[in-house]
N, C-alpha and C positions, 0 to 999 in steps of 0.2 A: 369561697365558701366557707362558712365556720361549722364548726359540729363539735360533736360529745361522742366519747367511746369508751367501751369496756372491753377485756379480754374475758371471755367465756371459758371457763376450766373444763374442758370437755377430754382433754390429753392433748388437742391441739391448740397453741395460741390464737384461736380465729376471734379477728377483729370484728363485731358488730355496732349497728347502727344504734345510737340509743339516745335518748332524750330530745331537744331541741335542736332542729336543722335548719338552714337556710342556702338558698342556692340561689345563684346569680347567672346573671346572661354575660359574654364577654365586654358588654359595655359598662358591667358594673351595677346594671339596674336588678330588682329583686325579681326571681321569675317565681319562687315559691318558698313557703316555709312551714314548717311543721312537727309533730313528735315521731319519734321513734322506739320502739319497743323491742330487741332482739332483733334488728333487722327490718322490722315489718312497720309502716304506717301505722299509729295510733294515737286517737285524741285529734284535736283542732288541726286543720291544715288550710293554709290559704294560698292562693294562684294568685298572678299579677300577670297585667296587661304591660308591654313595652313602655308604658308612663308612668308605671308601677300604681294604676289604681287596680282595685282587686278585680278579678276576673271569675271566681269562684270562690267559694267557702263554704266547709263542713267538717264532716268528722270520718275518721277512719277504725276499724277495729279488725285486728290483725290483718293490716292491708287491703281491707275491703272498705269501699264507702258505705255509711251505714247513718242513719237518721236524715232530719232535712239538711239539704243543700241547697246554695243559690247561687246564682248565676249574673252577673253582670257586662253592660258593655262598656266602652272607656269612658264615658261619661259618668259613669257610677250608677245608670239607670238599670232598673232591675229587667235582665234577659228571660231567667226562667227560674221556677222554685218547684220544689218537690222533696220527695225522700227516695232514699235508696234502704235496699235489704239486701246482705251477703254481697253487696256490689252490684246489684240491679236496681233500676230504676222500679218504682211499688207504687202501687196508690195514685193519688191526685196530682197530676203535673199541672202547671201553670206557665204560659209563653208570651212573652211581652215585645213591643217595638215602639220605642219611643214614649214609654210608659203607659202606652194601652195594650188592654189582654187582646193577642189574636189567638190563641186557639185553649183549650182545656178539657184536659181527658186524664184517663187513667192508664198506668200502666201493669203489667203481671211479668214476675221476673224479667223484666226490660222489654218487654213488649208489646206494645199498642193495645190494649184491650177494652171491648164495652165503646160507648158513646164517646165522640168527641165532638166539641162544636169549634168553629173557626170563626173570626171577626176582621172585619176591616181595618183602618184606621180610625173611621167614624164611630167603631164601636157596635157595628150592625154586622149582625149574623149573615155571612153569605154561604157557609155550607155546615152540614152535620151530619153525622153516620156514624156505622159500629167498626169496630175492628174487630179480628179475630184472629190471635197469634201473627200480629203485626202486617194483616192482611185485610182488606176494607169486606165488609160481609153484611149482608140483609139491607136495611133498606139506609139509602142516602138522597139527601136534598140539598138542592142549590137556591142560592135565592139572588134575586137584584139590588142593587143600592136602598130601593125604596122599599125593600122587605117583602115584596112579592115573590112567588116561587117561580123558579125558573125551569128547573129540573129534577125530577124523580123519579126514583128505580130502585133495582136490588143487584148487588153485589155478591158476589159467592167467590170466595179463594180470591180475591183482587179484581175478578172478571166478571163485566156487567152481564146481565141474564135476565130473561123475563121483560115483562113491560117495561118500557119506559116513555115518561111523557116530558114535552117541553111546552113551556109558556111564554106571551109575549110580556112585557111590563105592565099591562092592562090587565092581566089574568086571564087571558081568551089562548085557548089551547093551540099549539103551533102543528105540534108532531104528536103521534103516536103509532106503539111498533114493539118490536121485539127485538131482544140480542141475543146472539149465541155466541159463546165464546170470544164476546167482547166486541162482537159484529153484527150491524144490523142484517136481520134474517129474516123474511118472510116480507109480508105486504105491510108497507107504512102508508100512514095518512098523512097529509102535510096542509095546512091552512096557511094563508096569505092574504095579504091586502094586494090587490093590482093597483098598480100605481098610477094607470091613466085612469080607469074608471071608480076606483078609490072603494072598490065592492069586494066586499070576501069572497074568497074562493077555497078550493082544497083540490088535493089530486093523491090517488093510490098509486104506489110506486112497490115495486117487488124486489128486494134484497137475496142476493147470494152471496156467501163469503164477504158481507159489504159492499158488494158493489152492486149499483142497480143494473138490472137485466129486464128483457120484454118489454111487454105493452106498459104504459105513464097513461093514464086516464083522469085526466083534470075535470072538477064540477064545481059551479056556481054554488055560493051558499045556500041558494034553494034547492041544491040538489040537480039541477038541469045539467045536462051533459056541454062540456066547455071545449075540451079537446083530447084527440087519442093518437099513439104516437110511441116509437120505442125509445129505451134507453139503455145503452151498451157503456158501460167502464162510466158512467155518470155522464156523459155527453149525450144530445139527440142525433138519433141516426134514422136515416131511410123517413118511411111517407109521414106525415101527419096530417091529421084532419082537424080543422078547427070550425066550431059550431056557434052559431048564435042562439039567444035567448030562447029560442022556442023549438032548437035543438036541430035547426036546417042547417045543412053542411054548405059552409061560406068559401072555406078554403082548404086545400093541399098544397102542401108543401114537401120539398124534401131537403133532410139535413146530412151532411157526410162530417164525422167528427165535432158534432156542434155548430157549424157554419151551414146556412142557407146555399144548396149546392143541387142542381138539375131545375125539372121543373115546376114551375109556381102557378097556380090557378084560384082564381077567384069565382065566385058563383052569385049569382042574384038569387032571393028566398024560392023562386018560381023555378030554380033547379039550372037555368040557363048559364052558359057560362059568361062572366063578366071581363076577363083578361086573364091572358096566358104570356109569361114569360120566364125564359130559362136565367138560372142564377149559376155563378162560379164565384166559389170563396167568399159567397154573402154579396155578391154583386150583381145586379140585374145585368145582362150581355146577350146583343144580336137582337133577333126579331122580337119585337111587343106588339102584340093583338088586344084589342077593345074591342066589346061588343053591348049592341044595346041589348034592352032586355028581352024583346023581342027575339034574339040569337040573332041578329044580322049585325055584320060587322060594321064598326062604328070609326076604326082607324087602327092603320099598321104602321109600323117604322122600327129603326134601330136604335137601341140603347150600345153607348160607347161600354168599355171597362170600366168606366166609373159611375155607369148607372144613367148616364146622360144622353137626353136627347140629341141624335146626331143622324145626318141628310134628310133623304126625303121622306116626309111622312103624308100618308094619305087617308083624307078623312071621307066618310059614309055617311048617308041619312040612314032613317028608321028602315025604310023600302029596301035599304042595299044599296042605294044607288049613287054611285062616284058626284063627291063634292067638291074638294079641293086638295091640293098638295101644298104642303110648307117644308120648307128647309128649313135644318138646323147645324145650329155649328157649337159646340160645346155648349148645348142647351139653351141656344140663343136663335129665337125666330131671326131668319134672314130675308128681308125684304124682294 
């Protein structure tokens, strides 16, 4: 460590730092260098990485950072730039990564304030919003890589409140609902594409303290009823009813903790039962019955614990008359 010093004449020979000082690490690499005036940093200062490249540089007045300061990565590229006043960040600051701008916004007395914008490595805006006293406040918007809107909503004191909306990359609304104390609250509407039919559908769900509760109603894009059931703790429970395009009941199923459990029934459009079977932990088990559309028994037999046909199965014609029996072993018909 190199230094200059002077004695202050105050009745005590107090040694105080003055002039240019340099600080070194144990391996003799420079750590920092700058000027003192009566024991306080004053004027230009520089700080160094372990490889002795500059990590930051700027000025002090009365031991407090002031004016423009610049920060650097070890490779010399700019990390951030902005201004200090009385030792606090103030005004516009810019942050970089690999030479690309990652965020830009303002400070007041060292705290985030006003509009900030954030960018990805390609320079695309990924989100923007307002800060108040270093807490998110007012409207915030989030974007996909292609620039389309992803989420939008309002913060108050760093907590999501009011209406929030989400969209897919094509700009189609996927969810709509309210937040209370940073948790989904009340009725939310969710839009999605059915992976089987490739059709747009939506459902309404009630939230309490961020968890889904009560009846959940699904609809097709044209508004016709698709399904009704109960959600508890974000999983399906109890009885669920499924409907066709004409809103005719087609299936009644039961869930336990999100897994099929209990009686499963399907129906013909005329309301007669099509098939019944019992589910245990998501697999058909025990006796299965199928019926003709006129309500007469068509076939009856048993399923193994893996939902596979097992043992003797009996078949009947539309008049309910016995036709034949077939034996199965692990799902394979035996001659």
